[in-house]
N, C-alpha and C positions, 0 to 999 in steps of 0.2 A: 414511408421514408422517415429516417431518424431525424429528430429535431434536437440539436444540442442544447443543453441546459445552461443558464447563466452565461450566455455567450459573451455579452458585452464586458462585464467586469473581469472575466477570465482573460479575454483578449487584451484588454487595456493593461491589466496588471503584469502579464507575462511578457508582453512586447516592450514595455516602457524602458527596461534596462538596455535594450538593444537598438532603440530608434536612432541614437546618436553614435553608436559604436561602429568604428570603421572596419575593425577586424572581424572576419566571419565567425559566427557562433551558432550553436544549436539550441533548440527547445525540444525536450523529450515529452511526447504525448504518450504516457505509459499505458493508456487505455484507449487505443485508437478507435475501436468500435466502428461506428458509421463514418468516421473521418470528418465530422462537422466542425469540431474544435480545431483540428489540424488545418482545415481549409481556411478558417477565419484567421488563424495565426499567420499562415503563409500570405494571405491577402494583405495583412497589415505590416508584416515585417519588410524591411528593405531587402532587395533581391539577393544580397550576398549572405543573408542568414537563411537557415532552413530548419526543418522539423524532422525528428526521427520518430516515426509512428511505431508503437510497440503493442503487440497483442498476442495472446496465446491462441487466439481463434484464427486459423488459417483462412477460413472463408471470409472473415471480416477484412483481412489484409488483401486478399485477392480482389475483393469488391472495391476496396479503397484505392488500390493500384489502378483500377480501371477508371474510377471516378476522378482521380487526381493524376491522370496520365501525363499531362504536360509537366507538372511539378516533379513527378517521378523521373521523367526522361531528362529533365534539366539538372537533376541531382540535388534540388532543393528539398526533396522528400526522400527519405530512406525508410524502409520498412524492415522490422525485426520481429520474428516470431519467437516469443519467449514469455514466461511469466514475469510480471513486473516486480515480483519479489526476488528475482534472480539477477538484478541489474548491478552487479559488482563492476568496478572499473575495468577488469580484465575482459568481461563479456562485452562491454560497450566499446572499448577502445578500437576494435577493427572497423566499427561503423562510424566513427567520429572524424576520421581523417586528420587527427591532431587538433581539431577545433574544440574549444571549451563549451561547456553546457551552462547556459544562463537562465534556463527556465525548465521546470518540471511540472507536468500536469497529471493528476490522477483523478479521473471521474469514476467513482466506485459503483456507479449504476450500470445497468445493461442497456445496450442500444435497442431501439425499437425493432431493428432487424433480427436481433437475437431473441427478444421476448416474443415476437410474433411468428417465429419459426416453430411450428408444432413438433418438429423432429428433435428439437433440443430438449423439450420437456421441462422448460424453466417455469412456465406459467400454467396454471390450471384454466386460464381463459382460452387456451388453445389445446384441444386434446391431442396428446401425442405420447410417445414412450416416456416412462418415468426415468429420465436420464439426468438432466440438469448440468452436465459437464460442458464447460466452454471448449475444452479440447477433448474430444471423444476418444482420443488415443491414450489418454492419461488417467490412470486411477479407476476406481469403481464408480459405476453409475449409482444414482440414488436407489434404484430398485435393487441392485446388487448389494448395496450396503444394508438395506432393510431386510434382505433375504438372509444375511449371514450374522448380523449384529445381535447382541443380547438385548433383552427387554430393557435392562438398566442402561445400557449404552445408548439405545434409541431415545429413552426418556431424558437422559442427561443432555444429549445433543439438542433435542427440541427445547429443553428448558434454557440451556446456556445460550444458544445461538438464536432462538426464536422468542425467548422470554415468554413462553407459553405456560400459563399456570396449570393447565390440564395436561401437561406433558406425560405424566405417568399413565393417565387414562388413555391417551392417544397411543402410547407405546403398547399398552395392553391390548387394545383393539387390533393394532398391527400384528402383534405376535399371535393372537388368536386366529386371525385370518390366515396367517402364514402356516399355522399348525394344521389347518384344514385344507391347505393347498389353494387358498383363495386370495393370496396377497396380490392386490392390483398391480399390474405392470404398466398401466397408463395413467396419465395425469388426472383425467376427469373422474375415473373410478376411485383413484386414491384420495382425491379431494372429497368425494362423497363419503368415503370411509372415515376420514378425519372429522367431517361434519357430523357424522353419527356419534363420534366419540366425545365431541364437545357438548356439555350439557345444554340443552335447549337449541342445539345446532348453531350456537353463536348468534341467535336472534337478539336484536337490540344493540348489537355491536356495529360500529361504523365500518368494520372490515370483515371480509369473508372468514368463516370459521377456520379455513385451511391456510390462511395467509401466513401465520407465524410458523407453522410447521413446514411449509414450503420454503420460507426464508431460511429456517434452520438447516434443512437438508441441503439447500443450495450452497450456503456458507460452508458447510462441512465438506461436501463433495469437491468443491473448488479450493478449499483451504484459504478462503478469502481473508480472514483475520490474520492468519499467519503471513500471507502475502503482504498485507498492509503493514504489519510490524516490520517485515524485512525491508520493504520499500522505505519506510520512515527511518530505519536504521542505516540505510545506505545513502541517504540524501547528502550528508556532509562530504562523503567520498566523491560524489559525482557533480555537485553543484559548485560553481565558482562563487567567490565572495562578491556580494552585490546581486547575485542571481536570486530568483524567486521560486517558491514551491506553492502550488495551488492544489487543494484537495477538495473534491465534492463528495460528501457522504450522504447516505440516505436513511440511516437509522442510528440510534444512540450508541450502539456497540462500536460503530466506526468513528462517529464524531468524538466520542470520549477518548479514543486512542489518539486521534489527531490533536485534539486540544491538549492532552497531557504531554505529547511529544513537543509541541510548540512551546509549552511552558517550561519543560524540564531541560531542553537542549540549549545550553549557553550560547551556542553559535547561531541560533535562530532567533529572530524577533518577529512576533506575529503582527501583521499589519491590519488584521481584522479583529478588533477586540471582541466584537460580537460577529457570529457568522453571517455572511450575506445570504439572503433568501430571495426567492423569486417574487416579483411584484404581482399584483392582482391580474394584470394583463397577461403576463407569461403563464400564470397558473390557469387562466381561462383557456388559453390556446394550447397549453401543454400540461395536462393534469399531472404527469409524472414529476413535474418540477415542484409539486407541493411539499414534498418531504426533503428536498435538496437543501444542504447547508454547505456553503463555500467558506473555507478558511485559507488565508494566504499568509506566508511568512517569507522573510528575506534572510539570506545568510550574511551574518555580520563579520565573521572571521574564520 
């Protein structure tokens, strides 16, 4: 079961502008996932406000519709299958019923449901096809990318998106395996190949030798940083003055982009001068929260 991260500060921050508002409004949960944040928002919001849950993962939306069936039936919850980087006003308008948006949430991590599904191939902790796509109808899988990309392209992706210092060596091992017809098509075997490529097998490191490479391929396959840039660029078009944007990031590439946007956008004022992180209790009960950083901003004009 997915456990939402930093639930209390997110719920408090995003619902505050709406607690005394008489006219109906929406909060957008741009990364619906397991629906945990959406449920908490709906529980705290006055009944005339609602949440639009957005995800490119059809399975997540169907699961959420079942879990939150009462809210869906009442119209307080709407579900939209799309990438959160495609949220221009024209795309959103048919789903808003003319009501304004006063909150936007983007949790850039993956839900436990997604991570623990071996068929998605997101994690090497569960052996499955080397896919990694959130929407398996969209784009190339990780295996298809590795099968066709040049050694330089593979190395550049692993270095840029995974910050892996041994990226060229990993890419060479991948291409050598490919030339022999031995490129692994499953996550466990591919993780083992990467482990062999990393000097010393990554021994002494606090993370598995394949972690950075898996992160890089997942970011590339799903266009995660491009989607984040698009979302941050569309905030002013979608968010009402006085509304709030909350973003949870899980690595420096994401957090850096969010921090820079909050600083450079004159219409936004960051409410979190330092990112909010999970406390010891949450980290103990939900280890995935250890790397989470929450930044919140409000629209000024």
